[in-house]
C-alpha positions as CSV (number, residue, x, y, z in Angstrom):
1,M,35.5,-52.1,-12.5
2,A,35.9,-49.4,-15.1
3,P,34.9,-46.5,-12.7
4,L,37.2,-47.8,-10.0
5,Q,40.1,-48.0,-12.4
6,S,39.4,-44.4,-13.7
7,Q,39.3,-43.1,-10.1
8,A,42.6,-44.8,-9.3
9,Q,44.2,-43.4,-12.4
10,A,43.0,-39.9,-11.5
11,G,44.1,-40.2,-8.0
12,V,40.6,-39.7,-6.5
13,P,40.2,-41.7,-3.3
14,G,37.3,-44.2,-3.2
15,V,34.1,-43.8,-1.1
16,T,34.4,-45.6,2.1
17,E,31.4,-47.3,3.8
18,A,31.4,-44.9,6.7
19,L,31.3,-41.9,4.4
20,F,28.5,-43.4,2.3
21,V,26.4,-44.1,5.4
22,A,27.0,-40.6,6.7
23,R,25.9,-39.1,3.4
24,Q,22.7,-41.3,3.4
25,T,21.9,-40.2,6.9
26,A,22.3,-36.5,6.0
27,L,20.0,-36.9,3.0
28,A,17.4,-38.6,5.1
29,Q,17.5,-35.8,7.7
30,E,17.1,-33.2,5.0
31,K,14.1,-35.1,3.5
32,G,12.5,-35.4,6.9
33,Q,12.9,-31.7,7.6
34,S,11.4,-30.8,4.3
35,S,8.3,-33.0,4.9
36,E,7.8,-31.7,8.4
37,T,5.7,-28.7,9.2
38,P,7.9,-25.5,9.2
39,M,8.1,-23.8,12.6
40,L,8.2,-20.2,13.5
41,Y,10.6,-19.2,16.3
42,S,9.5,-15.9,17.8
43,C,11.1,-13.6,20.4
44,G,8.5,-12.4,22.9
45,L,10.7,-9.6,24.0
46,C,11.5,-8.1,20.6
47,G,8.4,-9.3,18.7
48,K,10.4,-10.8,15.9
49,G,10.0,-14.2,14.2
50,Y,12.5,-16.5,12.5
51,R,12.0,-19.7,10.4
52,S,15.0,-21.5,11.8
53,S,16.4,-22.1,15.3
54,K,19.8,-21.0,14.2
55,A,18.6,-17.6,13.1
56,H,16.7,-17.3,16.4
57,A,19.8,-18.2,18.4
58,E,21.8,-15.5,16.5
59,H,19.1,-13.0,17.4
60,L,19.4,-13.9,21.1
61,K,23.1,-12.9,20.8
62,S,22.4,-9.7,19.0
63,R,23.0,-6.3,20.6
64,N,19.4,-5.1,20.4
65,H,18.1,-8.1,22.2
66,I,20.7,-7.9,24.9
67,M,20.0,-4.2,25.4
68,R,16.3,-4.8,25.8
69,D,16.9,-7.7,28.1
70,S,19.2,-5.6,30.2
71,Q,16.5,-2.9,30.7
72,G,14.7,-5.4,33.0
73,T,11.2,-6.6,32.3
74,N,9.3,-8.4,35.0
75,N,7.1,-10.2,32.5
76,E,8.5,-13.8,32.3
77,E,6.3,-14.6,29.3
78,E,8.0,-12.1,27.1
79,D,11.5,-13.6,27.9
80,K,10.4,-17.0,26.7
81,A,10.9,-18.1,23.1
82,I,7.6,-18.8,21.3
83,V,7.7,-21.8,18.9
84,K,4.7,-22.5,16.7
85,P,3.9,-23.9,13.3
86,L,4.4,-21.5,10.4
87,P,1.0,-21.0,8.7
88,R,1.1,-22.1,5.1
89,R,-0.5,-20.2,2.2
90,V,-3.9,-21.6,1.5
91,V,-4.6,-22.3,-2.1
92,N,-8.3,-22.4,-2.9
93,K,-8.8,-25.2,-5.4
94,P,-12.0,-25.2,-7.4
95,S,-14.5,-27.7,-6.3
96,P,-15.6,-30.3,-8.9
97,Q,-19.3,-29.7,-8.1
98,R,-21.0,-26.4,-7.5
99,E,-23.3,-26.0,-4.6
100,V,-27.0,-25.8,-5.6
101,N,-28.0,-23.7,-2.6
102,N,-27.2,-20.0,-3.2
103,E,-27.0,-19.2,0.5
104,E,-24.3,-21.8,1.0
105,S,-22.3,-20.5,-1.9
106,E,-22.5,-16.9,-0.6
107,E,-21.4,-18.0,2.8
108,S,-18.3,-19.8,1.3
109,D,-17.5,-16.6,-0.6
110,W,-17.5,-14.5,2.6
111,E,-15.3,-17.2,4.3
112,E,-12.8,-16.8,1.5
113,A,-12.8,-13.0,1.8
114,D,-12.3,-13.0,5.6
115,P,-8.7,-14.3,5.7
116,E,-7.7,-11.7,3.1
117,E,-9.2,-9.0,5.4
118,D,-7.3,-10.3,8.4
119,L,-3.9,-10.8,6.6
120,H,-3.8,-7.9,4.1
121,G,-6.6,-5.5,5.2
122,F,-8.7,-6.3,2.1
123,F,-12.3,-5.2,2.4
124,I,-15.3,-4.9,0.1
125,P,-16.7,-1.3,-0.2
126,D,-20.5,-0.9,0.4
127,V,-20.8,-4.5,1.2
128,E,-24.4,-4.1,2.4
129,Y,-25.4,-3.1,-1.2
130,L,-23.5,-5.9,-2.9
131,K,-25.9,-8.2,-4.8
132,D,-23.4,-10.6,-6.5
133,P,-20.5,-11.4,-4.1
134,E,-19.5,-14.5,-6.0
135,G,-19.2,-12.6,-9.3
136,F,-17.5,-9.7,-7.6
137,L,-14.7,-11.8,-6.1
138,T,-14.4,-13.8,-9.3
139,Y,-13.9,-10.6,-11.3
140,L,-11.3,-9.3,-8.9
141,G,-9.5,-12.7,-9.0
142,L,-9.3,-12.7,-12.8
143,K,-8.1,-9.2,-12.8
144,V,-5.1,-10.1,-10.6
145,K,-4.3,-13.7,-11.8
146,R,-5.1,-13.4,-15.5
147,D,-4.5,-9.7,-16.4
148,F,-1.7,-9.1,-13.8
149,M,-3.2,-5.8,-12.7
150,C,-3.2,-4.1,-9.3
151,L,-6.7,-3.7,-7.9
152,Y,-6.1,-0.1,-6.7
153,C,-3.7,1.2,-9.5
154,N,-5.5,-0.5,-12.5
155,D,-4.0,1.1,-15.6
156,R,-2.2,4.0,-13.8
157,C,1.0,2.0,-13.2
158,Q,3.4,0.0,-15.4
159,P,2.3,-3.5,-16.4
160,F,3.6,-6.5,-14.3
161,N,5.3,-9.6,-15.7
162,G,3.7,-12.1,-13.4
163,L,1.4,-12.9,-10.6
164,E,4.1,-12.8,-7.9
165,A,5.1,-9.3,-9.0
166,V,1.5,-8.1,-8.6
167,R,1.3,-9.6,-5.1
168,K,4.5,-8.0,-4.0
169,H,3.4,-4.6,-5.3
170,M,0.0,-4.8,-3.7
171,V,1.4,-5.9,-0.3
172,A,4.3,-3.4,-0.3
173,K,2.1,-0.4,-1.3
174,S,-0.9,-1.5,0.8
175,H,-3.0,-1.7,-2.3
176,C,-5.0,-4.8,-1.2
177,K,-8.2,-2.8,-1.7
178,V,-10.6,-1.8,-4.4
179,H,-10.5,1.7,-6.0
180,F,-14.2,2.4,-5.5
181,G,-16.0,5.5,-4.2
182,D,-13.0,7.9,-4.8
183,G,-14.7,9.9,-7.6
184,D,-13.2,8.0,-10.6
185,D,-16.2,7.5,-12.9
186,E,-14.5,5.0,-15.2
187,E,-13.3,2.6,-12.4
188,E,-16.7,2.8,-10.6
189,A,-18.6,2.1,-13.8
190,E,-17.0,-1.3,-14.2
191,L,-18.2,-2.4,-10.7
192,E,-21.7,-0.9,-10.8
193,D,-23.2,-4.1,-12.1
194,F,-22.3,-5.9,-8.8
195,Y,-24.2,-3.4,-6.6
196,D,-27.8,-2.5,-6.0
197,Y,-28.4,0.8,-4.2
198,S,-32.2,0.8,-4.5
199,S,-32.6,0.0,-0.8
200,S,-30.8,3.3,0.1
201,Y,-33.5,5.5,-1.5
202,V,-35.2,6.3,1.8
203,D,-36.2,9.5,3.6
204,E,-35.2,10.7,7.0
205,E,-37.6,8.4,8.7
206,G,-36.2,5.3,7.0
207,K,-39.2,4.8,4.7
208,Q,-39.1,4.3,0.9
209,L,-39.4,7.5,-1.1
210,V,-42.1,6.0,-3.3
211,A,-44.4,3.2,-2.3
212,A,-45.5,0.6,-4.8
213,G,-48.9,1.3,-6.3
214,D,-49.1,4.8,-4.9
215,M,-50.9,7.1,-7.4
216,D,-50.3,10.3,-5.5
217,N,-46.5,10.0,-6.0
218,N,-44.7,10.3,-9.3
219,V,-41.3,9.2,-10.6
220,E,-39.9,10.5,-13.8
221,F,-36.5,10.8,-15.5
222,G,-34.8,14.1,-16.1
223,S,-31.7,15.4,-17.9
224,G,-31.8,12.8,-20.6
225,G,-32.3,9.9,-18.2
226,S,-29.3,10.6,-15.9
227,E,-31.5,11.9,-13.0
228,L,-34.4,10.5,-11.2
229,I,-37.0,13.0,-10.1
230,I,-39.3,11.8,-7.3
231,T,-42.4,13.8,-6.5
232,R,-44.4,13.2,-3.3
233,R,-47.8,14.8,-2.4
234,S,-49.0,14.9,1.1
235,D,-51.2,17.1,3.4
236,E,-48.3,19.4,4.0
237,G,-47.8,20.1,0.3
238,K,-45.7,18.9,-2.5
239,S,-42.0,17.9,-2.2
240,T,-39.6,17.0,-4.9
241,K,-36.3,15.0,-4.6
242,T,-33.8,14.6,-7.4
243,L,-31.4,11.6,-7.4
244,G,-28.4,12.0,-9.7
245,S,-26.3,9.3,-11.4
246,R,-22.9,8.4,-9.8
247,E,-21.4,9.1,-13.2
248,Y,-21.9,12.9,-12.7
249,M,-20.8,13.0,-9.1
250,R,-17.9,15.3,-9.9
251,Y,-20.2,17.9,-11.4
252,Y,-22.6,17.7,-8.5
253,R,-19.8,18.5,-6.2
254,Q,-18.9,21.6,-8.2
255,K,-22.3,23.2,-7.6
256,P,-21.7,26.4,-5.7
257,R,-23.5,27.0,-2.5
258,P,-26.2,29.7,-2.4
259,S,-24.9,32.9,-0.9
260,P,-26.9,34.6,1.9
261,L,-28.9,37.8,1.2
262,N,-26.9,40.1,3.4
263,N,-23.7,39.5,1.4
264,M,-24.4,42.5,-0.8
265,A,-24.9,44.8,2.2
266,I,-21.6,43.6,3.8
267,T,-19.7,44.1,0.5
268,A,-21.0,47.6,0.1
269,A,-20.1,48.5,3.7
270,L,-16.6,47.1,3.3
271,A,-16.1,49.0,0.0
272,S,-17.1,52.3,1.5
273,R,-14.8,51.7,4.4
274,Y,-11.9,50.9,2.1
275,R,-12.6,54.1,0.1
276,S,-12.5,56.2,3.3
277,M,-9.2,54.6,4.2
278,G,-7.7,55.4,0.7
279,L,-7.5,51.8,-0.4
280,A,-8.2,50.8,-4.0
281,T,-11.6,49.3,-4.8
282,V,-13.4,48.4,-8.0
283,Q,-15.1,51.8,-8.2
284,S,-11.9,53.7,-7.5
285,R,-10.0,51.8,-10.1
286,E,-12.7,52.6,-12.7
287,Q,-12.6,56.3,-11.8
288,M,-8.8,56.3,-12.1
289,V,-9.0,54.7,-15.6
290,R,-11.7,57.3,-16.6
291,M,-9.5,60.2,-15.5
292,K,-6.5,58.8,-17.3
293,V,-8.5,58.5,-20.5
294,M,-9.8,62.1,-20.1
295,K,-6.2,63.4,-19.6
296,Q,-5.0,61.6,-22.7
297,M,-7.9,63.1,-24.7
298,N,-7.1,66.6,-23.4
299,R,-3.4,66.1,-24.2
300,S,-4.1,65.0,-27.7
301,G,-6.5,68.0,-28.2
302,V,-4.0,70.5,-27.0
303,E,-1.3,69.0,-29.3
304,A,-3.7,69.2,-32.3
305,M,-4.5,72.9,-31.5
306,R,-0.8,73.7,-31.2
307,S,0.0,72.0,-34.5
308,K,-2.8,74.0,-36.2
309,I,-1.7,77.3,-34.8
310,G,1.9,76.6,-35.7
311,M,1.0,75.8,-39.3
312,K,-0.9,79.1,-39.6
313,S,1.9,81.1,-38.0
314,N,4.6,79.5,-40.2
315,V,4.5,82.6,-42.7
316,I,7.3,85.1,-43.4
317,R,5.5,88.4,-43.3
318,N,8.5,90.8,-43.9
319,L,9.2,89.8,-47.5
320,P,11.5,91.9,-49.9
321,N,9.9,94.4,-52.3
322,N,10.7,92.4,-55.4
323,V,8.6,89.4,-54.2
324,T,5.0,90.1,-55.3
325,Y,3.4,87.1,-53.5
């Protein structure tokens, strides 16, 4: 009775039975809608999707939709509204028991990577040489979930405060990919343990460069162990191939190409042609510098001779008779 008396004293009207029932019905409808599968309302003409029927109805009344509809399309399927369940984000929960068979575990790893490739364009570089897909995906997952780091930026961008911030950054910047194979030695070194490129050491015919147990061929290390020198002996002669480490890829790319033998003749012909045209060449510049030095030397010699003659001529020859010197 106390709450009723306080409401009466405050002038607040009481809750009627009809209002109570209406409120209960509204709460039940909201609860039912939250438990139901969310639907996606798409416009086939404009290619846009909405999560509520009200927003979809507002779109049908918009100016852009009316203009496209007035242009006239004979395709009836595009004019219809497409309603389908909204796909939920799949959360991969760790299984209580690990699979004993390695093949089944690898297949499950590839199945987990496929949706990421379809939705966000994620792909694994050099997947044919990947020897540990489970460890590779686990490492990338910990890098994002635990360290809050972008897979492509790594340490080059500012740190993120949470997992959702990392996800938004990677989706907005299209960074749902691994920074591998772009020439960055430090970032490639951390992923080298998951790859095995030994199967790629083949010749033009697709055969292994060195067969097992072959005494005619030789494999040795060079440059302090950073290069692999493979020597093959055959009837045609001896051939040598050098395989360098990926760590020194930037230096291998800086190696200049050998110039052809006729470059010297072409350069000499161009220089003679330029001299005949009066253009400055290296030889003409050297000659000009030499002439300038000779002129300066001659000028300094003439000045010295003039000073010497002037000092000798600086004598008063017509002196008075009382001066004996």
